[in-house]
C-alpha positions in Angstrom: 34.5 -129.7 63.1 35.6 -127.6 59.8 37.4 -124.3 59.9 39.7 -122.4 57.6 42.0 -119.3 58.3 43.6 -116.9 55.7 47.1 -115.9 55.5 46.6 -112.2 55.6 44.3 -109.5 57.0 43.9 -108.0 53.7 45.0 -109.2 50.2 46.1 -106.7 47.6 44.7 -106.6 44.1 47.5 -106.5 41.7 47.7 -104.2 38.7 48.0 -107.4 36.8 44.8 -109.7 35.7 44.7 -112.0 38.6 45.3 -112.0 42.4 46.0 -115.2 44.4 44.4 -116.0 48.0 46.3 -118.0 50.3 44.6 -119.9 53.2 44.6 -123.2 55.3 41.1 -125.5 55.7 41.4 -127.5 58.9 39.3 -130.6 60.0 39.2 -131.8 63.6 38.0 -135.4 64.1 37.9 -137.7 66.7 38.0 -140.9 64.5 41.5 -142.5 64.0 40.6 -143.2 60.3 40.2 -140.0 58.4 38.4 -140.1 55.5 39.6 -137.2 53.1 36.7 -135.4 51.4 36.1 -136.0 47.7 35.7 -132.6 47.2 36.3 -129.1 48.5 34.0 -126.0 47.3 35.0 -122.3 48.0 32.6 -119.5 47.0 33.8 -115.9 47.1 30.6 -113.5 47.5 30.9 -109.8 47.1 28.0 -107.3 48.1 27.1 -103.5 47.9 25.6 -102.1 51.0 23.5 -99.1 51.0 21.3 -98.3 54.0 19.3 -101.5 54.8 19.8 -102.8 51.4 22.5 -105.0 49.9 23.3 -106.4 46.5 25.4 -109.2 45.2 28.1 -108.2 43.0 30.1 -111.1 42.7 29.5 -114.8 43.3 32.3 -117.0 42.2 32.6 -120.7 43.0 35.9 -122.6 43.0 36.2 -126.5 43.3 39.5 -127.8 44.7 40.9 -131.2 43.7 42.4 -132.9 46.6 44.4 -136.2 47.3 44.3 -137.8 50.8 48.0 -137.2 51.0 47.6 -133.6 50.7 45.9 -133.3 54.1 48.4 -132.8 56.6 47.7 -134.8 60.2 48.6 -133.3 63.7 47.2 -134.0 67.1 45.3 -131.4 69.2 45.3 -132.1 73.0 42.3 -130.7 74.6 43.4 -130.7 78.4 39.7 -129.1 79.5 37.9 -132.3 78.4 40.6 -134.7 78.6 40.5 -135.6 75.0 42.8 -136.0 72.0 41.6 -134.9 68.3 43.0 -135.5 65.2 43.7 -132.4 63.1 43.9 -132.3 59.3 44.9 -129.1 57.5 44.8 -128.5 53.8 46.8 -125.3 52.5 45.0 -123.9 49.3 45.2 -121.0 46.7 42.8 -119.4 44.8 43.5 -117.3 41.6 40.7 -114.5 41.4 40.1 -111.8 39.1 42.0 -108.3 40.1 39.2 -106.1 38.4 36.9 -106.2 41.2 36.1 -103.3 43.4 38.2 -102.5 46.6 36.7 -103.1 50.1 35.6 -100.4 52.0 32.7 -99.9 55.0 31.5 -97.1 57.0 29.7 -98.3 60.2 27.5 -96.8 62.7 28.2 -97.1 66.4 26.3 -100.5 66.6 28.8 -101.8 63.7 25.8 -101.9 61.3 27.1 -101.2 57.9 25.8 -97.6 56.4 27.4 -98.1 53.1 30.4 -100.2 51.6 31.8 -102.9 49.5 32.4 -106.4 51.4 33.4 -109.7 50.5 33.1 -113.2 52.3 34.5 -116.8 51.6 32.5 -119.8 52.1 34.1 -123.2 52.4 32.3 -126.6 52.3 33.7 -130.0 51.9 31.9 -133.2 50.8 32.4 -135.2 54.1 30.6 -132.6 56.2 27.4 -130.9 56.3 28.8 -127.7 57.9 29.6 -124.4 55.8 32.2 -122.1 57.2 32.3 -118.2 56.4 34.8 -115.7 56.8 35.1 -112.2 55.6 37.9 -111.2 53.4 39.3 -107.7 52.8 40.9 -106.4 49.1 42.9 -103.4 48.7 45.0 -101.8 46.3 48.7 -101.8 46.6 50.8 -98.5 46.0 53.7 -100.4 45.3 54.8 -103.5 43.4 56.2 -105.3 46.3 54.1 -105.6 49.2 57.0 -106.6 51.2 59.0 -103.4 50.6 59.8 -101.2 53.6 57.8 -98.3 54.4 60.3 -95.8 53.1 61.1 -97.6 50.2 57.3 -97.8 49.5 56.8 -94.1 50.2 59.8 -92.9 47.6 58.2 -95.2 44.9 54.9 -93.4 45.1 55.1 -91.1 41.8 54.5 -87.4 41.6 52.8 -85.7 38.8 53.3 -82.2 37.3 50.3 -80.4 36.5 50.7 -77.0 34.1 48.3 -74.6 32.1 47.6 -71.2 31.5 44.2 -69.2 33.0 41.9 -67.8 30.2 41.3 -64.3 31.7 40.8 -61.4 29.3 43.2 -59.2 30.9 45.8 -60.8 33.4 46.8 -64.3 32.6 48.7 -66.5 34.6 51.0 -69.6 33.9 50.9 -72.2 36.9 52.7 -75.5 37.3 51.8 -77.9 40.5 53.5 -80.8 41.5 52.3 -83.4 44.0 51.9 -87.2 44.4 49.0 -88.9 42.7 48.8 -91.5 44.8 49.0 -91.7 48.5 49.4 -95.0 51.1 46.7 -95.1 53.9 49.2 -97.1 55.7 52.0 -94.1 55.6 50.4 -90.8 54.8 49.4 -88.4 57.5 50.7 -85.4 55.4 51.5 -84.2 52.3 53.0 -81.2 50.3 52.1 -79.4 47.0 54.8 -77.4 45.1 53.3 -74.5 43.4 55.0 -72.0 40.6 53.0 -68.9 39.5 54.0 -66.1 36.9 52.2 -63.6 35.3 52.4 -63.4 31.2 50.9 -59.8 31.1 53.1 -57.3 29.5 53.5 -55.5 32.7 56.8 -56.0 34.6 55.4 -57.2 37.9 58.5 -58.7 39.5 59.6 -55.6 41.8 56.0 -54.7 42.7 54.2 -55.0 46.0 51.9 -57.9 44.8 50.3 -60.7 46.7 48.1 -63.7 46.4 46.4 -66.0 48.8 46.6 -69.8 48.2 44.1 -72.5 49.5 44.6 -76.1 49.3 41.5 -78.7 50.1 42.1 -82.6 49.8 38.4 -83.7 49.3 36.6 -87.0 49.6 33.7 -87.6 47.8 31.3 -90.9 48.3 28.9 -91.3 45.6 25.8 -93.8 45.8 23.5 -94.7 42.8 20.1 -92.7 43.3 21.5 -90.4 46.4 23.5 -87.3 46.4 27.1 -87.6 47.2 28.5 -86.9 50.6 31.6 -84.8 50.5 33.9 -84.3 53.1 37.0 -82.0 53.4 39.8 -84.3 54.8 42.4 -81.2 54.8 42.8 -77.5 54.5 45.6 -75.0 54.4 46.3 -71.5 53.0 49.5 -69.7 52.4 50.0 -65.8 51.8 52.5 -65.2 48.8 53.9 -61.4 49.1 55.2 -62.1 45.3 53.7 -64.7 43.4 56.0 -64.2 40.3 59.1 -65.2 42.2 57.7 -68.7 42.8 58.6 -69.5 39.4 62.2 -69.8 40.3 61.5 -70.6 43.7 58.8 -72.9 44.2 56.3 -72.2 46.9 55.7 -75.3 49.2 52.0 -75.8 50.4 52.3 -78.3 53.2 49.1 -80.0 54.7 47.9 -82.6 57.6 45.1 -85.0 57.0 42.7 -84.0 59.9 40.3 -87.1 59.0 41.3 -90.5 58.2 40.4 -91.0 54.5 38.7 -94.3 52.7 40.6 -96.0 50.1 39.6 -94.7 46.5 37.1 -97.0 45.0 36.2 -96.9 41.3 32.7 -98.2 41.0 29.6 -97.2 39.0 26.9 -98.1 41.9 28.7 -97.2 45.0 32.4 -95.6 45.3 34.6 -93.2 46.9 36.7 -90.3 44.6 39.4 -88.2 46.0 40.9 -84.7 44.4 42.8 -81.8 45.6 41.4 -78.6 44.9 44.0 -75.6 44.3 42.3 -71.9 44.9 44.2 -68.6 44.1 43.1 -65.4 44.9 45.4 -62.5 43.6 45.1 -59.4 45.6 47.2 -56.0 45.9 48.9 -54.6 42.4 48.3 -58.3 40.8 45.0 -57.1 39.5 43.2 -53.9 38.9 39.7 -52.7 38.9 37.5 -55.1 36.7 40.1 -57.9 36.6 38.6 -59.9 39.5 38.2 -63.2 37.1 42.0 -63.8 37.5 41.4 -65.9 40.7 42.3 -69.7 40.0 39.8 -72.5 41.0 41.6 -76.1 40.0 40.7 -79.5 41.0 43.0 -82.8 40.4 42.1 -86.2 40.9 44.1 -88.6 43.4 44.2 -91.9 44.7 44.4 -93.3 48.3 45.3 -97.0 48.2 46.1 -99.7 50.8 44.4 -101.6 53.5 41.8 -99.5 55.5 40.0 -100.4 58.5 36.2 -99.8 58.7 35.0 -96.0 59.4 32.8 -95.2 62.0 29.9 -92.7 61.3 30.6 -90.4 64.4 27.0 -88.9 64.6 24.7 -90.1 66.8 21.1 -91.2 67.1 20.5 -91.2 63.1 18.4 -93.8 61.7 19.8 -96.6 59.9 19.4 -95.2 56.5 21.7 -93.9 53.7 20.6 -90.4 54.9 23.5 -90.7 57.7 26.1 -90.2 55.1 24.3 -88.1 52.6 23.8 -84.4 52.6 21.3 -81.8 51.0 24.2 -79.8 49.9 25.6 -79.9 46.4 29.0 -80.3 45.7 29.9 -76.4 45.0 27.9 -75.4 48.2 30.2 -77.8 50.1 33.1 -75.9 48.8 31.7 -72.5 49.7 30.9 -73.4 53.0 34.1 -75.4 54.1 36.4 -73.3 52.3 38.8 -71.3 54.5 39.2 -68.6 52.0 36.1 -66.9 50.9 36.3 -67.3 47.2 34.0 -66.5 44.3 33.1 -69.7 42.3 35.4 -69.2 39.0 33.2 -70.7 35.9 34.9 -73.5 34.3 35.1 -71.6 30.7 37.6 -69.3 32.5 40.0 -72.0 33.4 42.1 -74.1 30.9 41.7 -77.7 31.8 45.1 -78.8 33.6 47.7 -80.8 31.4 49.7 -83.2 32.9 53.0 -84.7 32.8 54.5 -87.7 34.6 
């Protein structure tokens, strides 16, 4: 009997050009004379799933050369059937490209894949007609060394500083935002954003009774070719600042907790997952006057979720097995308006500077 195992539940795709996969092929035989296979063939197959349809995106074949001495013998005692079998194992390593899309999948209650990207390994040897298939999972590692402790790994996640100036006609604000650009799925349950604001108007506003309401949303968008994107708000937080100008010297911390488990960020043309943080600021009180409502800020910045993820289950029952189970008739802006806990008017893009970033 032919079988094989993999050394890891999920393999990280490194930032360099290749990634290694390790495993062990096993042959069980009742014969005392073992004939090593003349060749070993391994196929790596990747598929994109959208509803009832799947499409092969990767089909690579690897041929492993082997010598009879490469097979390690051992004995397997089957007490239930009073039989002893000879077991021969062959450790292997495959070098594969690292530019493949990451694994992820959304399943229904019956574990049918609604959408996702999956991979399998198929092993065949010359001495047997049997072909063995196992699923294999790939993820993007957030650290250079997978074996690092979680505390060290979390410290190595870089932060970015985004800054800019709003383009309002009368009241202009300078902003500076700092938060991690990458989150690890294994360790991240919450996060924090540092906010600094100051008015660039001629008026001296430091001692005035001004205020603003800051809103933070962490958003996940699943895009499928030919379908509308499914947008989900993973976390929402608001905070009231009584004097926004003071945050320039004493930054305001906006903490949030993830309400839903995110998928990994997957960069792919036909099917993928994107994440971004949306920062909304509504100024009130003396900070603005009549006719200056355009000084509200609405900014969004891309982020990434990395690490090994488990299949995500669609919690909606009695849905048909189709892509409609994760699609929505709402546009992106409509989802923002419906899910935002602050009732914000949408700010046209021409009123806001594109964010500059500095790492």
